[in-house]
C-alpha positions in Angstrom: 4.7 144.0 53.5 2.1 145.9 51.5 3.7 149.2 52.9 6.7 148.8 51.2 5.6 147.4 47.3 6.5 150.9 46.1 9.5 151.3 48.6 13.0 150.5 47.9 14.6 147.0 48.8 17.2 148.2 50.6 14.8 150.7 52.9 12.4 148.0 53.7 15.4 145.8 54.6 16.4 147.9 56.8 13.5 149.1 58.6 13.2 145.3 59.4 16.9 145.0 60.9 15.8 147.8 63.5 12.4 146.3 64.1 14.1 143.1 64.5 16.7 144.8 67.1 13.8 146.3 69.1 12.4 143.2 69.1 15.4 141.9 70.5 16.2 144.7 73.4 12.8 144.5 74.4 12.0 140.6 74.9 9.3 140.5 71.8 11.1 137.0 70.5 7.9 136.0 69.3 7.8 139.1 66.5 11.2 137.5 65.4 9.3 134.9 63.9 7.2 137.0 61.1 10.1 138.7 60.4 12.1 135.7 58.6 9.4 135.3 55.9 9.5 139.8 55.5 13.8 138.9 55.6 13.6 136.3 52.8 11.1 138.4 50.6 12.9 141.3 50.4 16.3 140.0 49.9 14.8 138.0 46.7 14.0 141.7 45.5 17.4 142.6 46.7 19.2 139.7 44.3 17.4 141.2 41.8 18.1 145.1 42.2 21.5 146.8 42.5 22.3 148.5 45.8 24.9 151.1 46.5 28.1 150.0 48.3 27.2 152.4 50.8 23.8 151.0 51.2 25.2 147.4 51.6 27.7 148.3 54.2 25.0 149.9 56.5 22.4 146.8 55.9 26.0 144.4 56.7 26.6 146.6 59.6 22.9 146.2 61.1 22.9 143.0 59.9 25.5 141.9 62.1 24.7 144.3 65.1 21.2 141.9 65.0 23.3 138.4 65.2 25.2 139.6 68.0 22.1 140.5 70.1 20.7 137.7 68.7 23.5 135.3 70.2 23.7 137.3 73.8 20.1 136.5 74.2 20.6 132.7 73.2 23.6 132.8 75.3 21.6 134.2 77.7 18.2 131.7 77.5 20.3 128.6 77.4 21.9 130.2 80.9 18.2 130.3 82.2 17.5 126.5 81.1 20.6 125.4 82.8 20.1 127.0 86.0 16.5 125.6 85.7 17.7 121.8 85.7 20.2 122.7 88.1 18.5 121.5 91.8 17.9 124.4 93.9 20.0 125.8 96.5 21.9 128.8 98.0 23.3 131.5 95.1 26.6 131.3 95.0 27.2 133.4 91.9 24.9 134.8 88.9 25.7 135.2 85.3 24.4 138.5 83.3 25.0 139.6 80.1 25.8 143.4 79.3 24.4 144.8 76.0 27.5 143.3 74.0 26.9 140.1 75.1 29.4 140.0 77.6 29.1 137.4 80.1 29.8 138.8 83.6 30.1 136.7 86.8 28.1 138.5 90.0 29.4 136.7 93.2 27.2 136.7 96.5 27.8 137.9 99.4 27.4 135.2 102.4 26.9 136.3 105.8 27.1 134.1 109.1 26.2 131.4 106.8 22.5 132.7 106.0 21.5 133.8 102.7 19.4 137.2 102.6 16.8 136.8 99.8 14.1 139.6 98.8 
């Protein structure tokens, strides 16, 4: 955070939101923990400064994007936890999510009553 002392709070928050996006997309969820305190500090500075409407809209758009990514990651983690709690057997279907968080169910192809595993 010391790097940003002279930078504008809107630019700092935009950088944090971009790093947050990259952390979620790369699966580095541990990195998100440190960003919470950074965002809180910058938001306090933003409350004192005046941001242009266009800067606020950019920040809102990025925050909404990150929220959607975080929700998709949460759904994926919850799905894995449910599957881990379910007794293992031949896979009949597989639930997957795209980058927008939209779920898709993939049905397995079963031939001759045997399941082929890699």
